[in-house]
C-alpha positions as a Python dict, from the first residue, in 0.01 Angstrom:
ca = {
    (1, 'M'): (0, 0, 0),
    (2, 'K'): (254, 70, 258),
    (3, 'T'): (585, -114, 337),
    (4, 'G'): (774, -73, 625),
    (5, 'S'): (973, -271, 864),
    (6, 'V'): (1064, -306, 1251),
    (7, 'D'): (1396, -283, 1401),
    (8, 'R'): (1492, -616, 1574),
    (9, 'G'): (1791, -477, 1728),
    (10, 'G'): (2078, -645, 1440),
    (11, 'Y'): (1798, -697, 1147),
    (12, 'A'): (1505, -559, 1026),
    (13, 'I'): (1150, -766, 960),
    (14, 'T'): (989, -634, 646),
    (15, 'Y'): (593, -592, 595),
    (16, 'E'): (337, -456, 367),
    (17, 'M'): (35, -314, 420),
    (18, 'A'): (-263, -248, 210),
    (19, 'G'): (-636, -154, 233),
    (20, 'D'): (-860, -40, 539),
    (21, 'G'): (-1101, -326, 768),
    (22, 'P'): (-1056, -611, 961),
    (23, 'D'): (-727, -722, 1000),
    (24, 'V'): (-561, -993, 803),
    (25, 'V'): (-206, -1125, 870),
    (26, 'F'): (-2, -1333, 669),
    (27, 'A'): (269, -1570, 724),
    (28, 'H'): (448, -1722, 394),
    (29, 'A'): (622, -2084, 340),
    (30, 'L'): (983, -2166, 355),
    (31, 'G'): (1213, -2036, 94),
    (32, 'L'): (922, -1801, -39),
    (33, 'D'): (879, -1428, 77),
    (34, 'R'): (520, -1217, 141),
    (35, 'Q'): (451, -1228, -243),
    (36, 'I'): (308, -1526, -231),
    (37, 'W'): (-4, -1362, -113),
    (38, 'D'): (-54, -1059, -299),
    (39, 'D'): (-336, -1249, -560),
    (40, 'V'): (-503, -1359, -262),
    (41, 'A'): (-493, -1028, -65),
    (42, 'Y'): (-659, -858, -423),
    (43, 'H'): (-964, -1062, -363),
    (44, 'L'): (-951, -899, 16),
    (45, 'P'): (-1025, -521, -58),
    (46, 'D'): (-1238, -486, 259),
    (47, 'H'): (-953, -569, 477),
    (48, 'R'): (-639, -431, 580),
    (49, 'T'): (-381, -715, 495),
    (50, 'I'): (-61, -710, 669),
    (51, 'R'): (221, -968, 456),
    (52, 'I'): (514, -1038, 647),
    (53, 'D'): (866, -1146, 523),
    (54, 'M'): (984, -1372, 751),
    (55, 'R'): (1345, -1341, 914),
    (56, 'G'): (1578, -1427, 635),
    (57, 'H'): (1348, -1402, 348),
    (58, 'G'): (1246, -1127, 128),
    (59, 'R'): (1361, -847, 252),
    (60, 'S'): (1401, -856, 612),
    (61, 'G'): (1730, -912, 752),
    (62, 'V'): (1901, -1252, 771),
    (63, 'P'): (2085, -1312, 1134),
    (64, 'D'): (2330, -1588, 1137),
    (65, 'G'): (2113, -1897, 1240),
    (66, 'P'): (2005, -2140, 1389),
    (67, 'Y'): (1692, -1956, 1445),
    (68, 'S'): (1427, -2070, 1696),
    (69, 'M'): (1050, -2119, 1618),
    (70, 'G'): (1031, -1884, 1911),
    (71, 'G'): (1285, -1599, 1755),
    (72, 'L'): (1036, -1623, 1442),
    (73, 'I'): (714, -1587, 1668),
    (74, 'A'): (840, -1302, 1820),
    (75, 'D'): (951, -1146, 1465),
    (76, 'T'): (556, -1145, 1385),
    (77, 'E'): (463, -1032, 1719),
    (78, 'A'): (667, -704, 1694),
    (79, 'V'): (573, -658, 1373),
    (80, 'C'): (160, -643, 1459),
    (81, 'D'): (260, -460, 1798),
    (82, 'A'): (421, -191, 1580),
    (83, 'L'): (66, -181, 1367),
    (84, 'D'): (-143, -188, 1656),
    (85, 'V'): (-281, -562, 1504),
    (86, 'R'): (-579, -720, 1731),
    (87, 'D'): (-871, -866, 1717),
    (88, 'A'): (-707, -1019, 1355),
    (89, 'V'): (-740, -1344, 1151),
    (90, 'F'): (-388, -1491, 1113),
    (91, 'V'): (-308, -1701, 762),
    (92, 'G'): (-19, -1875, 765),
    (93, 'L'): (109, -2140, 552),
    (94, 'S'): (362, -2438, 601),
    (95, 'V'): (641, -2293, 874),
    (96, 'G'): (406, -1963, 863),
    (97, 'G'): (146, -2196, 976),
    (98, 'M'): (345, -2320, 1291),
    (99, 'I'): (441, -1932, 1356),
    (100, 'G'): (49, -1864, 1347),
    (101, 'Q'): (13, -2141, 1593),
    (102, 'G'): (291, -2054, 1825),
    (103, 'L'): (170, -1675, 1791),
    (104, 'A'): (-208, -1798, 1904),
    (105, 'V'): (-52, -1949, 2213),
    (106, 'K'): (124, -1649, 2330),
    (107, 'R'): (-63, -1354, 2203),
    (108, 'L'): (-458, -1465, 2218),
    (109, 'D'): (-548, -1086, 2257),
    (110, 'M'): (-396, -1012, 1912),
    (111, 'L'): (-635, -1306, 1686),
    (112, 'R'): (-1000, -1344, 1638),
    (113, 'G'): (-945, -1621, 1418),
    (114, 'L'): (-655, -1855, 1292),
    (115, 'V'): (-632, -1980, 891),
    (116, 'L'): (-369, -2322, 930),
    (117, 'S'): (-277, -2373, 585),
    (118, 'N'): (-77, -2636, 410),
    (119, 'T'): (70, -2712, 736),
    (120, 'A'): (127, -2874, 1072),
    (121, 'A'): (223, -2919, 1415),
    (122, 'K'): (522, -3132, 1374),
    (123, 'F'): (684, -3148, 1068),
    (124, 'G'): (854, -3489, 1076),
    (125, 'Q'): (1186, -3576, 1269),
    (126, 'P'): (1493, -3321, 1373),
    (127, 'G'): (1728, -3507, 1154),
    (128, 'P'): (1620, -3413, 815),
    (129, 'W'): (1604, -3059, 872),
    (130, 'Q'): (1911, -3072, 1019),
    (131, 'E'): (2098, -3214, 734),
    (132, 'R'): (1876, -2962, 471),
    (133, 'A'): (2000, -2660, 657),
    (134, 'A'): (2377, -2828, 599),
    (135, 'L'): (2370, -2884, 279),
    (136, 'V'): (2225, -2555, 158),
    (137, 'R'): (2492, -2359, 355),
    (138, 'K'): (2742, -2574, 174),
    (139, 'Q'): (2599, -2625, -186),
    (140, 'G'): (2316, -2318, -166),
    (141, 'M'): (1953, -2319, -296),
    (142, 'K'): (1993, -2487, -593),
    (143, 'A'): (2085, -2834, -377),
    (144, 'V'): (1701, -2811, -244),
    (145, 'A'): (1514, -2652, -550),
    (146, 'D'): (1430, -2914, -740),
    (147, 'M'): (1301, -3216, -420),
    (148, 'T'): (1110, -2920, -280),
    (149, 'L'): (938, -2828, -618),
    (150, 'E'): (843, -3205, -697),
    (151, 'K'): (692, -3217, -299),
    (152, 'W'): (516, -2856, -335),
    (153, 'F'): (346, -2935, -676),
    (154, 'G'): (197, -3219, -858),
    (155, 'P'): (394, -3357, -1166),
    (156, 'K'): (143, -3212, -1427),
    (157, 'D'): (170, -2848, -1230),
    (158, 'R'): (599, -2858, -1226),
    (159, 'D'): (620, -2680, -1558),
    (160, 'G'): (343, -2402, -1475),
    (161, 'A'): (352, -2064, -1381),
    (162, 'A'): (321, -2131, -1039),
    (163, 'A'): (596, -2345, -1022),
    (164, 'T'): (797, -2129, -1195),
    (165, 'W'): (771, -1811, -971),
    (166, 'A'): (812, -2056, -674),
    (167, 'R'): (1145, -2175, -776),
    (168, 'E'): (1287, -1848, -886),
    (169, 'R'): (1199, -1742, -547),
    (170, 'L'): (1345, -2046, -420),
    (171, 'L'): (1669, -1962, -601),
    (172, 'Q'): (1643, -1616, -497),
    (173, 'C'): (1633, -1735, -110),
    (174, 'D'): (1928, -1654, 128),
    (175, 'P'): (2098, -1979, 192),
    (176, 'E'): (2158, -1873, 551),
    (177, 'G'): (1794, -1770, 615),
    (178, 'Y'): (1681, -2056, 470),
    (179, 'A'): (1923, -2315, 707),
    (180, 'G'): (1820, -2093, 1002),
    (181, 'C'): (1489, -2183, 965),
    (182, 'C'): (1527, -2535, 857),
    (183, 'E'): (1637, -2529, 1195),
    (184, 'A'): (1329, -2374, 1390),
    (185, 'I'): (1161, -2623, 1213),
    (186, 'A'): (1371, -2916, 1343),
    (187, 'G'): (1300, -2820, 1722),
    (188, 'T'): (921, -2719, 1676),
    (189, 'D'): (630, -2987, 1830),
    (190, 'F'): (337, -2794, 1889),
    (191, 'Y'): (95, -3106, 1920),
    (192, 'S'): (32, -2981, 2280),
    (193, 'P'): (32, -2629, 2293),
    (194, 'T'): (-231, -2635, 1948),
    (195, 'S'): (-449, -2915, 2157),
    (196, 'G'): (-529, -2640, 2419),
    (197, 'L'): (-611, -2339, 2141),
    (198, 'R'): (-969, -2258, 2160),
    (199, 'L'): (-1066, -1959, 1901),
    (200, 'P'): (-1190, -2023, 1556),
    (201, 'T'): (-972, -2157, 1338),
    (202, 'L'): (-990, -2275, 933),
    (203, 'G'): (-774, -2612, 760),
    (204, 'I'): (-661, -2563, 435),
    (205, 'A'): (-503, -2853, 305),
    (206, 'G'): (-429, -2940, -134),
    (207, 'D'): (-509, -3256, -225),
    (208, 'R'): (-205, -3227, -467),
    (209, 'D'): (56, -3149, -158),
    (210, 'G'): (373, -3373, -117),
    (211, 'S'): (474, -3191, 143),
    (212, 'T'): (197, -3125, 389),
    (213, 'P'): (-51, -3404, 256),
    (214, 'P'): (-442, -3343, 367),
    (215, 'D'): (-422, -3587, 630),
    (216, 'L'): (-160, -3463, 821),
    (217, 'V'): (-308, -3110, 786),
    (218, 'R'): (-642, -3238, 898),
    (219, 'E'): (-479, -3428, 1185),
    (220, 'T'): (-309, -3082, 1345),
    (221, 'V'): (-645, -2855, 1264),
    (222, 'E'): (-843, -3143, 1496),
    (223, 'L'): (-629, -3065, 1707),
    (224, 'I'): (-851, -2744, 1829),
    (225, 'P'): (-1188, -2764, 1912),
    (226, 'G'): (-1450, -2659, 1649),
    (227, 'A'): (-1244, -2613, 1375),
    (228, 'E'): (-1333, -2647, 994),
    (229, 'F'): (-1127, -2845, 725),
    (230, 'K'): (-1166, -2777, 364),
    (231, 'L'): (-988, -2915, 85),
    (232, 'M'): (-869, -2766, -239),
    (233, 'R'): (-861, -3009, -520),
    (234, 'G'): (-628, -2949, -820),
    (235, 'S'): (-420, -2770, -569),
    (236, 'G'): (-52, -2900, -393),
    (237, 'H'): (149, -2684, -139),
    (238, 'L'): (93, -2349, -258),
    (239, 'P'): (-306, -2266, -339),
    (240, 'C'): (-228, -1939, -271),
    (241, 'L'): (-65, -1917, -618),
    (242, 'D'): (-260, -2219, -818),
    (243, 'A'): (-582, -2082, -715),
    (244, 'P'): (-552, -1742, -545),
    (245, 'S'): (-952, -1640, -587),
    (246, 'D'): (-1062, -1996, -494),
    (247, 'Y'): (-832, -1965, -142),
    (248, 'A'): (-958, -1599, -114),
    (249, 'R'): (-1321, -1699, -146),
    (250, 'L'): (-1194, -1949, 149),
    (251, 'L'): (-1094, -1687, 372),
    (252, 'Y'): (-1426, -1488, 316),
    (253, 'G'): (-1623, -1741, 387),
    (254, 'F'): (-1483, -1780, 734),
    (255, 'F'): (-1451, -1443, 810),
    (256, 'R'): (-1820, -1390, 777),
    (257, 'T'): (-1865, -1690, 981),
    (258, 'I'): (-1673, -1530, 1274),
    (259, 'G'): (-1802, -1217, 1195),
    (260, 'H'): (-1468, -1069, 1061),
    (261, 'V'): (-1597, -823, 764),
}
């Protein structure tokens, strides 16, 4: 396992790399960090897994916001270029899925396939995201933790280990980093760019996800001709935490289908 970083001119983007084989690049959800993928990566020993901390999250630097989606995509692109990533599968969850859509549009030479997990081409209207950014800058992450967990996990799961871990990570997230990414989401509508993509794509949703319900994920995935859609029953917004072995099994099945093994 190797941990490294890429200088982005005033801040660093950190990553963790492990294994050897075809590349799989992971992008995490808003407010969390690359560690959401640890258990999934464990089940993919025959691949080189690259897990990235988004700007303002985890161990990456926290430049002043607002951020743009183009900037988040460029951060990821810089890490992939530094590691000579080509012919990879990109796995993005939530805002990480937005980054994946944008990277596929910009740098299709890097990607063999795309996994869009619990994500969308557009996350609602800009106003609520801008209001959330202002709220966390003023009151900190505690102001949004409860409402976030309510959307991410079903009522029976909110006291479980995955929800407890996610809450701890949310509360540790830098408010400026979180707010900056909220503003990036507010300004993003990928319906047209994503509908122009032509690469193997797998969509994954959780039937208990109140943040990106299955119909929203399916709607986004179906913008790409030939894309598959899988529903994980009993999972919410973070199936990589709820059921990492099942999630990895879906990924590996997709890898086999497109010859990424």
